[in-house]
TORLODREN-522431 format. One record per residue (C-alpha): residue number from 1; x, z, y; residue in three letters; chain. Coordinates in nm, 3 decimals. Layout:
N
(pt NUM,(X,Z,Y),ALA,A);
...
//
This chain:
279
(pt 1,(2.649,-0.339,1.410),MET,A);
(pt 2,(2.459,-0.019,1.482),ARG,A);
(pt 3,(2.300,0.187,1.206),VAL,A);
(pt 4,(1.938,0.298,1.232),LYS,A);
(pt 5,(1.803,0.586,1.023),VAL,A);
(pt 6,(1.460,0.589,0.862),VAL,A);
(pt 7,(1.289,0.868,0.669),THR,A);
(pt 8,(0.932,0.957,0.576),ASP,A);
(pt 9,(0.708,1.235,0.703),SER,A);
(pt 10,(0.757,1.433,0.382),THR,A);
(pt 11,(1.095,1.524,0.535),SER,A);
(pt 12,(0.911,1.750,0.785),ASP,A);
(pt 13,(1.162,1.648,1.048),LEU,A);
(pt 14,(1.066,1.809,1.383),PRO,A);
(pt 15,(0.945,1.533,1.618),PRO,A);
(pt 16,(1.180,1.636,1.898),GLN,A);
(pt 17,(1.480,1.619,1.665),VAL,A);
(pt 18,(1.378,1.275,1.539),ALA,A);
(pt 19,(1.337,1.155,1.898),ALA,A);
(pt 20,(1.672,1.293,2.013),GLU,A);
(pt 21,(1.859,1.135,1.722),LEU,A);
(pt 22,(1.666,0.809,1.714),GLY,A);
(pt 23,(1.533,0.865,1.360),ILE,A);
(pt 24,(1.225,0.663,1.263),THR,A);
(pt 25,(0.974,0.867,1.061),VAL,A);
(pt 26,(0.726,0.670,0.850),VAL,A);
(pt 27,(0.400,0.869,0.823),PRO,A);
(pt 28,(0.237,0.930,0.488),ALA,A);
(pt 29,(-0.141,0.901,0.454),GLN,A);
(pt 30,(-0.369,1.201,0.403),ILE,A);
(pt 31,(-0.720,1.130,0.280),GLN,A);
(pt 32,(-1.020,1.364,0.303),TYR,A);
(pt 33,(-1.311,1.181,0.143),GLY,A);
(pt 34,(-1.347,0.859,0.339),ASN,A);
(pt 35,(-1.135,0.986,0.628),GLU,A);
(pt 36,(-0.772,0.872,0.631),VAL,A);
(pt 37,(-0.515,1.036,0.858),TYR,A);
(pt 38,(-0.148,0.971,0.922),HIS,A);
(pt 39,(0.086,1.265,0.874),ASP,A);
(pt 40,(0.212,1.389,1.208),GLY,A);
(pt 41,(0.019,1.126,1.403),VAL,A);
(pt 42,(-0.353,1.201,1.405),ASP,A);
(pt 43,(-0.373,1.520,1.199),LEU,A);
(pt 44,(-0.220,1.836,1.343),THR,A);
(pt 45,(-0.059,2.091,1.116),THR,A);
(pt 46,(-0.297,2.366,1.231),ASP,A);
(pt 47,(-0.604,2.152,1.162),GLU,A);
(pt 48,(-0.467,2.049,0.825),PHE,A);
(pt 49,(-0.418,2.408,0.705),TYR,A);
(pt 50,(-0.757,2.510,0.840),ARG,A);
(pt 51,(-0.917,2.239,0.627),ARG,A);
(pt 52,(-0.697,2.319,0.330),LEU,A);
(pt 53,(-0.805,2.684,0.327),ARG,A);
(pt 54,(-1.174,2.595,0.330),THR,A);
(pt 55,(-1.173,2.295,0.098),SER,A);
(pt 56,(-1.258,2.323,-0.272),SER,A);
(pt 57,(-1.027,2.034,-0.356),SER,A);
(pt 58,(-0.695,1.901,-0.236),LEU,A);
(pt 59,(-0.678,1.599,-0.007),PRO,A);
(pt 60,(-0.518,1.288,-0.149),LYS,A);
(pt 61,(-0.175,1.197,-0.022),THR,A);
(pt 62,(-0.007,0.858,-0.043),SER,A);
(pt 63,(0.296,0.691,0.111),PRO,A);
(pt 64,(0.277,0.428,0.381),ALA,A);
(pt 65,(0.216,0.076,0.256),SER,A);
(pt 66,(0.479,-0.183,0.171),VAL,A);
(pt 67,(0.361,-0.377,0.476),GLY,A);
(pt 68,(0.418,-0.078,0.702),THR,A);
(pt 69,(0.772,-0.031,0.574),PHE,A);
(pt 70,(0.846,-0.401,0.611),LYS,A);
(pt 71,(0.722,-0.403,0.970),ALA,A);
(pt 72,(0.934,-0.101,1.057),ILE,A);
(pt 73,(1.245,-0.246,0.895),TYR,A);
(pt 74,(1.192,-0.578,1.074),GLN,A);
(pt 75,(1.143,-0.410,1.412),ASP,A);
(pt 76,(1.461,-0.207,1.372),LEU,A);
(pt 77,(1.666,-0.507,1.266),SER,A);
(pt 78,(1.570,-0.735,1.557),ARG,A);
(pt 79,(1.873,-0.634,1.760),GLU,A);
(pt 80,(2.108,-0.667,1.466),GLY,A);
(pt 81,(2.097,-0.310,1.339),GLU,A);
(pt 82,(2.158,-0.217,0.978),SER,A);
(pt 83,(1.933,0.048,0.824),ILE,A);
(pt 84,(1.970,0.350,0.599),ILE,A);
(pt 85,(1.637,0.472,0.466),SER,A);
(pt 86,(1.638,0.826,0.321),ILE,A);
(pt 87,(1.334,0.950,0.132),HIS,A);
(pt 88,(1.167,1.229,-0.061),VAL,A);
(pt 89,(1.268,1.254,-0.426),ALA,A);
(pt 90,(1.149,0.955,-0.627),ALA,A);
(pt 91,(1.040,1.189,-0.906),LYS,A);
(pt 92,(0.798,1.364,-0.671),LEU,A);
(pt 93,(0.656,1.071,-0.474),SER,A);
(pt 94,(0.622,0.694,-0.491),SER,A);
(pt 95,(0.753,0.666,-0.133),THR,A);
(pt 96,(1.102,0.561,-0.244),PHE,A);
(pt 97,(0.960,0.291,-0.471),ASP,A);
(pt 98,(0.741,0.155,-0.190),VAL,A);
(pt 99,(1.041,0.142,0.045),ALA,A);
(pt 100,(1.242,-0.031,-0.229),LYS,A);
(pt 101,(0.980,-0.302,-0.271),VAL,A);
(pt 102,(0.962,-0.352,0.106),ALA,A);
(pt 103,(1.340,-0.381,0.146),SER,A);
(pt 104,(1.367,-0.621,-0.149),ALA,A);
(pt 105,(1.132,-0.861,0.027),GLU,A);
(pt 106,(1.353,-0.875,0.335),LEU,A);
(pt 107,(1.692,-1.033,0.380),ASN,A);
(pt 108,(1.824,-0.745,0.585),LEU,A);
(pt 109,(2.111,-0.494,0.556),PRO,A);
(pt 110,(1.908,-0.197,0.425),ILE,A);
(pt 111,(2.040,0.087,0.211),VAL,A);
(pt 112,(1.795,0.318,0.035),LEU,A);
(pt 113,(1.880,0.677,-0.061),VAL,A);
(pt 114,(1.679,0.903,-0.290),ASP,A);
(pt 115,(1.734,1.249,-0.141),SER,A);
(pt 116,(1.643,1.410,-0.476),GLN,A);
(pt 117,(1.473,1.684,-0.279),THR,A);
(pt 118,(1.195,1.721,-0.021),ALA,A);
(pt 119,(1.093,1.866,0.313),SER,A);
(pt 120,(1.372,1.946,0.558),MET,A);
(pt 121,(1.644,1.915,0.295),ALA,A);
(pt 122,(1.565,1.544,0.313),CYS,A);
(pt 123,(1.538,1.581,0.689),GLY,A);
(pt 124,(1.885,1.732,0.708),LEU,A);
(pt 125,(2.028,1.428,0.530),LEU,A);
(pt 126,(1.861,1.207,0.789),ALA,A);
(pt 127,(2.008,1.425,1.064),ILE,A);
(pt 128,(2.367,1.398,0.943),ILE,A);
(pt 129,(2.320,1.024,0.894),ALA,A);
(pt 130,(2.192,0.983,1.250),ALA,A);
(pt 131,(2.473,1.192,1.397),LYS,A);
(pt 132,(2.730,0.983,1.212),ALA,A);
(pt 133,(2.561,0.662,1.327),ALA,A);
(pt 134,(2.564,0.783,1.687),GLN,A);
(pt 135,(2.936,0.847,1.659),SER,A);
(pt 136,(2.990,0.483,1.559),GLY,A);
(pt 137,(3.009,0.507,1.179),ALA,A);
(pt 138,(2.938,0.188,0.984),SER,A);
(pt 139,(2.652,0.152,0.738),LEU,A);
(pt 140,(2.896,0.189,0.450),LYS,A);
(pt 141,(3.041,0.506,0.603),GLU,A);
(pt 142,(2.698,0.657,0.673),VAL,A);
(pt 143,(2.583,0.578,0.320),GLU,A);
(pt 144,(2.892,0.740,0.168),ALA,A);
(pt 145,(2.840,1.051,0.383),LEU,A);
(pt 146,(2.477,1.089,0.276),VAL,A);
(pt 147,(2.534,1.022,-0.093),ARG,A);
(pt 148,(2.817,1.275,-0.095),GLN,A);
(pt 149,(2.584,1.533,0.063),ALA,A);
(pt 150,(2.291,1.485,-0.180),VAL,A);
(pt 151,(2.436,1.710,-0.455),PRO,A);
(pt 152,(2.494,1.980,-0.191),HIS,A);
(pt 153,(2.135,1.969,-0.066),THR,A);
(pt 154,(1.851,2.194,-0.176),ILE,A);
(pt 155,(1.519,2.339,-0.064),THR,A);
(pt 156,(1.411,2.694,-0.156),PHE,A);
(pt 157,(1.057,2.822,-0.117),GLY,A);
(pt 158,(0.850,3.136,-0.161),VAL,A);
(pt 159,(0.474,3.128,-0.202),PHE,A);
(pt 160,(0.181,3.364,-0.189),GLY,A);
(pt 161,(0.036,3.168,-0.481),THR,A);
(pt 162,(0.121,2.872,-0.700),LEU,A);
(pt 163,(-0.239,2.755,-0.681),GLN,A);
(pt 164,(-0.166,2.448,-0.471),TYR,A);
(pt 165,(0.140,2.337,-0.666),LEU,A);
(pt 166,(-0.056,2.379,-0.988),ALA,A);
(pt 167,(-0.354,2.185,-0.852),MET,A);
(pt 168,(-0.125,1.911,-0.726),GLY,A);
(pt 169,(0.036,1.869,-1.066),GLY,A);
(pt 170,(0.394,1.857,-0.935),ARG,A);
(pt 171,(0.517,2.196,-1.044),ILE,A);
(pt 172,(0.734,2.054,-1.323),GLY,A);
(pt 173,(0.973,2.305,-1.478),LYS,A);
(pt 174,(0.804,2.589,-1.289),ALA,A);
(pt 175,(0.486,2.547,-1.496),GLN,A);
(pt 176,(0.573,2.861,-1.694),ALA,A);
(pt 177,(0.518,3.067,-1.379),PHE,A);
(pt 178,(0.156,2.958,-1.342),VAL,A);
(pt 179,(0.004,3.189,-1.603),GLY,A);
(pt 180,(0.079,3.494,-1.394),ASN,A);
(pt 181,(0.058,3.331,-1.053),MET,A);
(pt 182,(-0.189,3.578,-0.904),LEU,A);
(pt 183,(0.049,3.869,-0.961),ARG,A);
(pt 184,(0.385,3.723,-0.866),ILE,A);
(pt 185,(0.554,3.562,-0.571),HIS,A);
(pt 186,(0.790,3.305,-0.721),PRO,A);
(pt 187,(1.105,3.161,-0.572),ILE,A);
(pt 188,(1.120,2.789,-0.644),LEU,A);
(pt 189,(1.368,2.519,-0.551),ALA,A);
(pt 190,(1.352,2.143,-0.521),ILE,A);
(pt 191,(1.670,2.002,-0.664),LYS,A);
(pt 192,(1.755,1.695,-0.866),GLY,A);
(pt 193,(1.412,1.556,-0.789),GLY,A);
(pt 194,(1.224,1.840,-0.958),GLU,A);
(pt 195,(1.054,2.167,-0.872),VAL,A);
(pt 196,(1.255,2.427,-1.060),VAL,A);
(pt 197,(1.191,2.802,-1.105),PRO,A);
(pt 198,(1.448,3.044,-0.969),ILE,A);
(pt 199,(1.303,3.394,-1.003),GLU,A);
(pt 200,(0.977,3.588,-1.027),ARG,A);
(pt 201,(0.935,3.863,-0.768),VAL,A);
(pt 202,(0.648,4.109,-0.739),ARG,A);
(pt 203,(0.602,4.115,-0.363),THR,A);
(pt 204,(0.633,3.849,-0.098),LEU,A);
(pt 205,(0.871,4.054,0.115),SER,A);
(pt 206,(1.104,4.106,-0.181),LYS,A);
(pt 207,(1.082,3.736,-0.266),ALA,A);
(pt 208,(1.190,3.645,0.088),VAL,A);
(pt 209,(1.478,3.892,0.074),GLU,A);
(pt 210,(1.591,3.765,-0.264),ARG,A);
(pt 211,(1.576,3.405,-0.138),MET,A);
(pt 212,(1.802,3.506,0.150),CYS,A);
(pt 213,(2.048,3.664,-0.093),GLN,A);
(pt 214,(2.059,3.344,-0.296),ILE,A);
(pt 215,(2.122,3.139,0.018),VAL,A);
(pt 216,(2.398,3.380,0.126),GLU,A);
(pt 217,(2.565,3.345,-0.213),SER,A);
(pt 218,(2.615,2.973,-0.147),LEU,A);
(pt 219,(2.853,3.039,0.142),GLY,A);
(pt 220,(2.855,2.891,0.491),LEU,A);
(pt 221,(2.628,2.584,0.486),PRO,A);
(pt 222,(2.690,2.263,0.673),ARG,A);
(pt 223,(2.331,2.245,0.799),GLU,A);
(pt 224,(2.031,2.473,0.763),MET,A);
(pt 225,(1.661,2.479,0.844),ALA,A);
(pt 226,(1.393,2.746,0.812),VAL,A);
(pt 227,(1.053,2.620,0.699),LEU,A);
(pt 228,(0.701,2.755,0.722),ARG,A);
(pt 229,(0.346,2.647,0.670),THR,A);
(pt 230,(0.125,2.883,0.873),THR,A);
(pt 231,(0.322,3.192,0.979),ASP,A);
(pt 232,(0.553,3.115,1.270),ARG,A);
(pt 233,(0.642,3.483,1.325),GLN,A);
(pt 234,(0.757,3.537,0.966),GLU,A);
(pt 235,(0.959,3.217,0.982),ALA,A);
(pt 236,(1.144,3.346,1.287),GLU,A);
(pt 237,(1.213,3.675,1.107),LYS,A);
(pt 238,(1.358,3.468,0.824),LEU,A);
(pt 239,(1.579,3.280,1.068),ALA,A);
(pt 240,(1.705,3.609,1.213),GLN,A);
(pt 241,(1.777,3.737,0.864),ARG,A);
(pt 242,(1.985,3.427,0.782),LEU,A);
(pt 243,(2.184,3.440,1.105),SER,A);
(pt 244,(2.450,3.625,0.904),SER,A);
(pt 245,(2.544,3.295,0.736),VAL,A);
(pt 246,(2.446,3.035,0.994),PHE,A);
(pt 247,(2.425,3.038,1.376),PRO,A);
(pt 248,(2.071,3.075,1.507),LEU,A);
(pt 249,(2.130,2.818,1.778),GLU,A);
(pt 250,(2.213,2.553,1.518),ARG,A);
(pt 251,(1.938,2.648,1.274),MET,A);
(pt 252,(1.646,2.404,1.269),TYR,A);
(pt 253,(1.290,2.536,1.258),ARG,A);
(pt 254,(1.043,2.309,1.084),ALA,A);
(pt 255,(0.674,2.318,1.014),SER,A);
(pt 256,(0.581,2.197,0.668),ILE,A);
(pt 257,(0.338,1.915,0.736),GLY,A);
(pt 258,(0.042,1.779,0.539),PRO,A);
(pt 259,(0.245,1.576,0.289),SER,A);
(pt 260,(0.423,1.882,0.152),MET,A);
(pt 261,(0.164,2.133,0.269),GLY,A);
(pt 262,(-0.090,1.989,0.029),THR,A);
(pt 263,(0.139,2.103,-0.251),GLN,A);
(pt 264,(0.265,2.440,-0.123),VAL,A);
(pt 265,(-0.041,2.570,0.062),GLY,A);
(pt 266,(-0.060,2.824,0.346),PRO,A);
(pt 267,(0.159,3.135,0.376),ASP,A);
(pt 268,(0.471,2.967,0.240),ALA,A);
(pt 269,(0.824,3.007,0.372),LEU,A);
(pt 270,(1.138,2.818,0.285),GLY,A);
(pt 271,(1.498,2.739,0.354),VAL,A);
(pt 272,(1.661,2.397,0.336),ALA,A);
(pt 273,(2.035,2.353,0.349),LEU,A);
(pt 274,(2.333,2.132,0.288),ILE,A);
(pt 275,(2.573,2.372,0.119),ALA,A);
(pt 276,(2.950,2.366,0.136),ALA,A);
(pt 277,(2.967,2.305,-0.239),LYS,A);
(pt 278,(2.737,2.127,-0.487),PRO,A);
(pt 279,(2.443,2.344,-0.588),VAL,A);
//
């Protein structure tokens, strides 16, 4: 029985990577007034950030419906495949709960995994699951691999402002940073299902450098991705900077899409990794 991998668009998995590895990405919904878009389908990243910069309020984001998840699971199971469905942290989004309801209504071999993180850290878990599945691993083996990797997986981010996280209400333990958000460039992480503060830094360039130092301190990672919202050039500089700990040719580059972009805003950079040790 083959294993199929499912994730959601909050994983920011690059479309070409998903296609190459046969990963199904379930798009979240982005709503501007009465207009509803599907993340990565009918709303481009560039258009999203253009609208985000000029809007006085955040768009509403929501996961795909139970019906959508059920249809996807049923389609994937028609040829006898089992399914592992890996999703953004349940503490940050209702996506995991929606997938859980959908799977419970089906008599199919489906395993759900809460990544306990977001963006490409979740995407990296989907990647290692898909690679294992392609090599012939069973559902039980793929599940064990992913669950073992979850404690090793983390996303770091630096931001020009915390405005969007504060507006979105998902800043969690980093709330203490908000009071001075116009004068600092914080380093935050998504770990254990929460946004947690790492350090306050006075300039964006120093924040990026400090983030790199933190990543380097974790040793040689198993997988790594560089993330960005609007600045492709700065993201590539970040990738070059991190080539000391991870080969450039194996480093994924990901654009933070509307689901996460609504929270982090423009001019954000990040690093997602599966570390050698729990973090």
